[in-house]
C-alpha positions in Angstrom: 0.2 0.0 0.0 1.7 3.6 -1.0 -0.9 5.5 0.9 2.2 6.0 3.7 4.5 7.4 1.3 1.9 10.4 0.2 0.1 11.2 3.2 1.8 14.0 4.1 1.7 15.3 0.2 -1.8 14.8 0.8 -2.6 16.7 4.2 -0.5 19.7 2.9 -2.3 19.9 -0.4 -4.5 22.6 -1.4 -6.3 22.9 -5.0 -5.2 25.7 -7.6 -6.3 27.4 -10.6 -4.2 25.0 -12.9 -5.9 22.0 -12.3 -2.5 20.0 -12.2 -1.6 18.1 -9.8 1.8 18.5 -7.7 4.9 16.6 -8.6 5.2 15.4 -5.1 2.6 12.7 -6.0 4.4 11.9 -9.6 4.8 8.2 -9.7 7.0 8.0 -13.0 7.2 9.2 -16.3 7.8 8.1 -20.0 7.9 10.3 -22.7 4.7 12.3 -22.6 2.7 9.9 -20.2 3.0 10.4 -16.8 1.3 8.9 -14.1 0.7 10.0 -10.2 -0.4 8.7 -6.9 -4.4 8.5 -6.1 -5.1 7.2 -2.4 -7.3 4.1 -4.2 -5.3 1.5 -2.3 -8.8 0.5 -0.7 -10.2 -2.8 -1.8 -13.2 -4.6 -1.5 -12.9 -8.1 -0.9 -16.6 -8.9 -0.3 -17.6 -7.1 -3.7 -19.6 -9.0 -6.0 -19.0 -6.6 -9.2 -16.1 -4.8 -10.1 -16.7 -2.0 -12.3 -13.5 -1.3 -14.4 -12.7 2.4 -16.1 -9.7 3.3 -17.9 -8.0 5.5 -15.3 -8.9 8.0 -13.0 -9.0 11.8 -14.5 -8.0 14.7 -12.9 -11.6 15.4 -11.4 -11.6 12.1 -9.3 -8.1 12.3 -8.5 -9.0 15.9 -7.2 -12.3 14.2 -5.0 -10.2 11.4 -4.0 -7.7 13.6 -2.5 -9.5 16.3 -1.0 -11.8 13.4 1.2 -8.7 11.9 2.3 -7.2 15.1 3.5 -10.4 16.1 5.0 -10.4 12.6 6.8 -6.9 13.0 8.2 -7.0 16.5 9.0 -9.9 15.3 11.1 -8.0 12.7 12.8 -9.2 9.6 11.0 -7.7 6.2 10.5 -5.6 5.7 7.5 -8.2 3.1 6.5 -11.1 5.3 7.0 -9.3 8.2 4.9 -8.8 5.6 1.9 -12.4 4.4 2.5 -13.9 7.4 1.9 -11.2 8.6 -0.9 -12.6 5.5 -2.8 -16.1 6.6 -1.8 -16.2 9.6 -3.4 -13.3 9.7 -5.9 -14.4 6.8 -7.8 -16.5 7.6 -11.1 -17.4 10.8 -9.6 -19.1 13.6 -11.8 -21.0 13.2 -14.6 -19.5 9.6 -15.0 -21.6 8.3 -12.0 -24.3 9.4 -13.6 -24.3 8.3 -16.8 -23.0 4.7 -15.5 -26.0 4.1 -13.2 -28.9 4.1 -15.7 -26.7 1.5 -17.9 -25.8 -0.9 -15.4 -29.9 -0.9 -14.5 -30.5 -1.1 -18.2 -29.0 -4.8 -18.8 -30.0 -6.1 -15.3 -27.8 -6.0 -12.3 -29.7 -3.8 -10.1 -32.2 -6.9 -10.5 -29.4 -9.4 -10.1 -28.1 -7.3 -7.2 -31.3 -7.4 -5.4 -31.1 -3.5 -5.6 -33.7 -1.0 -6.0 -31.2 0.5 -8.7 -27.6 0.7 -9.0 -27.3 3.8 -7.4 -27.3 2.4 -4.3 -23.8 1.0 -5.1 -22.5 4.2 -4.7 -24.2 4.4 -1.0 -25.9 2.0 1.0 -24.6 -1.1 -0.8 -21.2 -0.1 -2.0 -20.3 -3.2 0.2 -21.4 -5.0 -3.3 -19.1 -3.5 -5.3 -15.5 -2.5 -6.2 -14.3 0.3 -8.3 -11.3 -0.5 -10.3 -9.3 1.0 -13.3 -7.0 -0.8 -15.6 -4.6 1.9 -14.8 -5.4 2.3 -11.6 -3.2 5.5 -10.6 -3.7 8.4 -13.3 -2.3 8.7 -16.4 -2.0 11.6 -18.1 -0.5 12.0 -21.6 1.2 15.9 -22.6 -1.0 16.7 -19.0 -4.4 15.8 -20.5 -6.8 12.5 -19.8 -5.0 9.4 -21.0 -7.4 8.3 -24.0 -5.8 4.9 -25.2 -3.1 6.6 -26.9 0.0 5.0 -26.4 -1.8 1.4 -26.1 -0.8 -0.2 -23.0 0.9 -2.9 -25.1 3.4 -0.5 -26.5 4.6 1.5 -23.2 6.1 -0.7 -20.2 5.0 2.3 -17.8 1.5 1.1 -18.8 1.9 -2.5 -18.6 3.9 -2.3 -15.1 0.3 0.1 -14.1 -1.9 -2.8 -14.8 0.3 -5.6 -13.0 1.3 -3.7 -10.0 -2.5 -2.0 -10.0 -5.6 -3.6 -11.6 -4.6 -7.3 -12.2 -3.1 -7.6 -8.2 -6.9 -6.4 -7.0 -8.1 -9.2 -9.9 -6.5 -12.3 -8.4 -8.0 -11.0 -4.9 -11.5 -11.0 -6.4 -11.8 -14.3 -7.8 -15.6 -14.6 -7.5 -16.8 -11.0 -8.8 -18.1 -10.2 -11.7 -16.3 -7.6 -14.0 -17.8 -4.9 -16.2 -15.2 -3.1 -18.1 -16.7 0.3 -19.5 -15.4 1.4 -22.8 -13.2 -0.2 -25.2 -9.7 0.4 -23.8 -10.7 -1.2 -19.9 -12.6 -4.0 -22.1 -9.3 -4.9 -23.9 -6.9 -5.2 -20.6 -10.0 -7.2 -19.4 -9.5 -9.4 -21.8 -5.8 -9.6 -21.8 -6.3 -11.0 -18.2 -8.6 -13.1 -19.5 -6.1 -14.8 -22.0 -3.7 -15.0 -19.6 -6.4 -17.0 -17.7 -6.4 -15.0 -14.6 -10.0 -13.9 -14.9 -12.7 -16.3 -15.6 -14.7 -15.4 -19.4 -18.0 -15.9 -17.5 -17.4 -13.7 -15.0 -17.0 -10.4 -17.5 -19.7 -8.2 -19.0 -18.7 -6.2 -22.0 -20.2 -4.4 -24.3 -21.7 -0.9 -22.6 -20.7 2.1 -24.1 -18.4 4.0 -21.6 -20.3 6.7 -19.2 -18.2 9.9 -20.5 -20.1 12.8 -20.9 -18.6 12.9 -24.3 -20.2 9.4 -25.3 -24.1 11.0 -24.4 -25.3 10.4 -28.2 -24.3 6.0 -27.6 -25.6 6.3 -24.2 -28.8 7.9 -25.0 -29.5 5.0 -27.7 -28.1 2.7 -25.3 -31.2 3.2 -23.0 -33.4 3.9 -25.3 -33.8 7.7 -25.3 -32.7 8.7 -28.9 -34.0 6.7 -32.2 -31.8 4.9 -34.6 -32.9 8.4 -37.1 -31.6 10.7 -35.2 -28.5 9.1 -34.7 -25.1 11.1 -36.2 -22.6 8.5 -38.6 -20.2 8.4 -35.9 -22.9 5.9 -34.1 -23.2 2.1 -35.0 -26.8 1.6 -34.0 -26.7 -2.4 -34.7 -23.3 -3.0 -32.4 -25.0 -1.4 -29.7 -28.1 -3.0 -29.9 -26.3 -6.5 -30.3 -24.4 -5.3 -27.1 -27.1 -4.6 -25.1 -29.1 -8.0 -25.9 -25.9 -10.1 -25.4 -25.4 -8.1 -21.6 -29.1 -9.1 -20.5 -28.6 -12.4 -21.6 -25.2 -12.6 -19.8 -26.8 -11.2 -16.7 -29.9 -13.5 -16.4 -27.9 -16.5 -16.5 -25.1 -14.8 -13.7 -24.6 -17.5 -10.5 -27.3 -16.4 -7.8 -25.8 -13.9 -5.2 -25.3 -16.6 -1.8 
């Protein structure tokens, strides 16, 4: 757990208008790629579902560090600070609001016996683990990473997967993995190929919940018609993904 190395930097942190992560949090650099520490060390070993993003962005980093800092300054334990950082930082902002109806649409709330997957971010957080393919924030030229370069072409990114997501996945053998978007899906597929994740426990195909992906999200949820779609959206691909996911969720093993 890296938290102890960065505890003082977290306590000293004050937000700036530049939206830049201080160098005190830098973990590594490879050309234009940089990787920074985020207090996401908390792992929920009892999780039944693992939501897998690409990498935390600046907004998630800010929410997590702010939550951890407030907890430490209030005298909370490291474990409590890490729990709050994960709770408040993971998939925060617009992403969370888009993600919840997508999960509900394929039947995951029913499988989890919840009125909505919104409960995963509140009263029933014990059922979920929030993860990312690169669980420490990665940036390219100071901007949020978006699959350039591919992890297959970067030693820094491959090391990030091994140190973070792969290590977490090994501790969650009974959980169902839901990769969000093509990059996370490729990373989960790599671990499936290496026989480190059971393919029967992977639910791939949800549109990425980013606000920039709103057209695909709205179509997937039935809020936009085929006729209204732009040329950049493939409705058949989304229809097929939705139907496949609904079938997969319907045959998931019952919760015990």
